[in-house]
C-alpha positions in Angstrom: 99.4 -25.6 172.6 101.1 -23.8 169.7 99.4 -24.4 166.4 101.2 -24.2 163.0 99.6 -23.3 159.7 101.0 -24.2 156.2 101.5 -21.0 154.1 103.0 -20.3 150.7 106.0 -18.1 150.2 105.2 -15.1 148.0 108.6 -15.0 146.3 109.6 -18.6 145.6 106.2 -20.4 146.0 107.5 -22.9 148.6 105.2 -24.1 151.3 106.3 -23.9 154.9 104.8 -23.9 158.4 104.3 -20.8 160.4 102.8 -20.1 163.8 99.1 -19.3 163.7 99.6 -16.0 165.7 102.2 -14.8 163.1 99.9 -15.8 160.2 97.1 -13.6 161.6 99.3 -10.6 162.0 100.2 -10.0 158.3 99.0 -11.0 154.9 102.6 -11.4 153.4 104.5 -14.6 154.1 108.2 -15.4 153.2 110.1 -18.5 153.9 113.6 -16.9 154.3 115.1 -13.4 154.7 116.5 -13.7 151.1 112.9 -14.1 149.8 111.8 -11.1 151.9 114.7 -9.0 150.4 113.9 -10.1 146.9 110.3 -9.0 147.4 111.4 -5.6 148.6 113.7 -5.2 145.5 110.8 -5.9 143.2 108.6 -3.3 144.9 110.8 -0.2 144.1 108.9 2.9 145.0 111.3 5.8 144.1 113.7 6.7 141.4 117.1 8.4 141.8 116.9 11.9 140.2 120.6 11.7 139.0 121.1 8.1 137.7 117.5 7.1 137.2 117.9 3.8 139.0 114.8 2.5 140.9 115.2 1.8 144.7 113.0 0.9 147.6 112.6 3.3 150.4 110.4 3.1 153.4 110.2 6.9 153.3 110.2 8.8 150.1 111.5 12.4 150.4 109.2 15.1 149.1 112.1 17.0 147.4 113.3 14.0 145.4 115.5 11.0 146.1 119.2 10.4 145.4 121.0 7.1 145.9 124.1 6.8 148.1 126.5 6.8 145.1 124.9 10.0 143.6 124.8 11.7 147.0 128.6 11.0 147.4 129.2 12.5 143.9 127.1 15.6 144.7 129.0 16.1 148.0 132.3 15.9 146.1 131.0 18.4 143.5 129.9 20.8 146.3 133.3 20.5 148.0 135.2 21.2 144.7 132.9 24.3 144.1 133.6 25.6 147.6 137.3 25.1 147.2 137.2 27.0 143.9 135.3 29.8 145.5 137.8 30.0 148.3 140.6 30.2 145.8 138.8 33.0 143.9 138.3 35.0 147.1 141.9 34.6 148.0 142.9 35.8 144.5 140.6 38.8 144.9 142.2 39.7 148.2 145.7 39.4 146.6 144.7 41.6 143.7 143.2 44.2 146.0 146.5 44.3 148.0 148.6 45.2 144.9 149.5 48.7 143.9 147.7 49.9 140.8 147.9 53.0 138.6 144.8 55.1 137.9 144.0 55.4 134.2 142.7 58.9 134.6 144.9 60.8 137.1 148.0 58.5 137.0 148.0 58.2 140.8 148.6 54.9 142.6 146.0 53.1 144.7 145.1 49.8 146.3 141.7 48.1 146.0 139.4 45.9 143.9 138.8 48.7 141.3 140.5 47.7 138.0 141.2 51.1 136.3 140.3 54.1 138.4 141.2 55.1 142.0 137.9 56.9 142.8 134.4 57.4 141.4 135.5 61.0 140.5 138.2 59.7 138.1 135.8 57.1 136.7 133.2 59.9 135.9 135.9 62.2 134.5 137.1 59.5 132.1 133.6 59.3 130.6 133.2 63.1 130.1 136.3 64.4 128.4 136.0 67.9 127.0 137.0 67.2 123.4 135.7 63.6 123.0 134.8 60.4 124.8 136.5 57.2 125.9 136.6 54.4 123.2 138.8 51.3 123.8 140.7 53.1 126.6 141.7 56.0 124.2 140.1 59.4 123.9 138.2 59.5 120.6 137.6 62.9 119.0 134.3 63.0 117.0 133.9 65.1 113.9 132.6 68.2 115.8 135.5 68.2 118.2 138.2 68.4 115.4 138.9 71.9 114.0 138.0 72.4 110.3 141.7 73.1 109.5 142.7 69.7 110.9 139.8 67.9 109.2 141.0 69.2 105.8 144.7 68.7 106.5 144.4 65.2 108.0 141.4 63.9 106.0 143.2 60.6 105.2 143.3 59.8 109.0 139.6 60.2 109.6 137.2 57.3 109.8 133.9 57.0 108.0 132.2 59.2 110.6 134.8 61.9 110.4 136.4 61.2 113.8 139.8 60.1 114.9 141.6 59.1 118.2 142.9 62.3 119.9 146.5 61.0 120.3 146.9 60.5 116.5 145.6 64.1 115.9 148.1 65.5 118.4 151.0 63.6 116.7 149.9 64.7 113.3 149.9 68.3 114.4 153.4 67.8 115.8 154.7 66.3 112.6 152.8 68.6 110.3 151.5 65.7 108.1 148.8 63.0 108.3 149.9 59.7 109.8 150.0 56.5 107.7 148.0 53.4 108.7 151.2 51.5 109.5 152.4 54.2 111.9 151.5 53.7 115.6 151.5 56.3 118.4 152.7 54.8 121.7 151.9 56.3 125.1 155.2 56.2 127.0 153.8 56.2 130.6 151.1 53.7 129.7 148.2 56.1 130.5 146.1 56.0 127.3 144.3 59.2 128.2 147.5 61.3 128.6 147.8 62.8 125.1 150.5 65.3 125.9 153.1 65.4 123.1 155.9 64.6 125.6 154.1 61.3 126.4 153.7 60.3 122.8 156.2 58.3 120.7 156.0 57.4 117.0 156.8 53.8 116.0 155.7 51.1 113.6 153.4 48.2 114.5 156.2 45.6 115.0 158.2 47.9 117.4 154.9 48.8 119.3 154.1 45.1 119.7 157.7 44.3 121.0 157.5 47.2 123.4 154.3 46.0 125.0 155.6 42.4 125.0 158.7 43.5 126.9 156.5 45.4 129.3 154.4 42.3 130.0 157.6 40.2 130.5 158.9 42.8 133.0 155.6 42.9 134.9 155.6 39.1 135.1 159.2 39.1 136.4 158.3 41.7 139.0 155.3 39.7 140.2 157.4 36.6 140.6 160.0 38.6 142.5 157.3 40.1 144.7 155.9 36.6 145.4 159.4 35.3 146.3 160.0 38.2 148.7 156.6 37.6 150.3 157.5 34.0 150.8 160.8 35.0 152.4 159.1 37.4 154.6 156.5 35.0 155.9 158.8 31.9 155.9 162.3 33.2 156.7 163.6 29.7 157.4 
């Protein structure tokens, strides 16, 4: 014959009968599932590392615990990061496929390099005979400028006695020192090409407008190139 024993619920304190065999199996007794769930909620044994809310887990991970909401947010963040990386790689491939002009030799090339077509041109740009590279221009230090030029163009020299090479070349061509408001423009866009045929004298406003027009033209050509690519891949 089945025997029943009166026990007390640990959550609400109500007394109820329970089979004797069930009573002997465990030390914890609950009258309903709701009371059992409430007891679990009180006995939280882990904390979410992101939101800091306490939860109950039958198994606590060794590397830390994240609740379901925080795990979803972390998955979304990882997906966004991977999408951004994929877009960055696609942009790098597009830039590598464009035709570029070497800043040293003036030749055209394709690749990820930003300024020079080869390591030889990159090394040559750092070791010019009469100066070194500074801001993209060849800077002539004091020892590289002849004494006659140092005395004639003293007003153009900086506190160290040096000057950009293209300004020295233009001053020799004009036979006078350049004013601070006068700007020497490289016609072909190569800052290291200081041949007098590639140099043009202008004021600051004209120089700014010239480069602004060049940027507008480059942007227009890029848009036209993108349109032609789209027509090539999607003719219909």
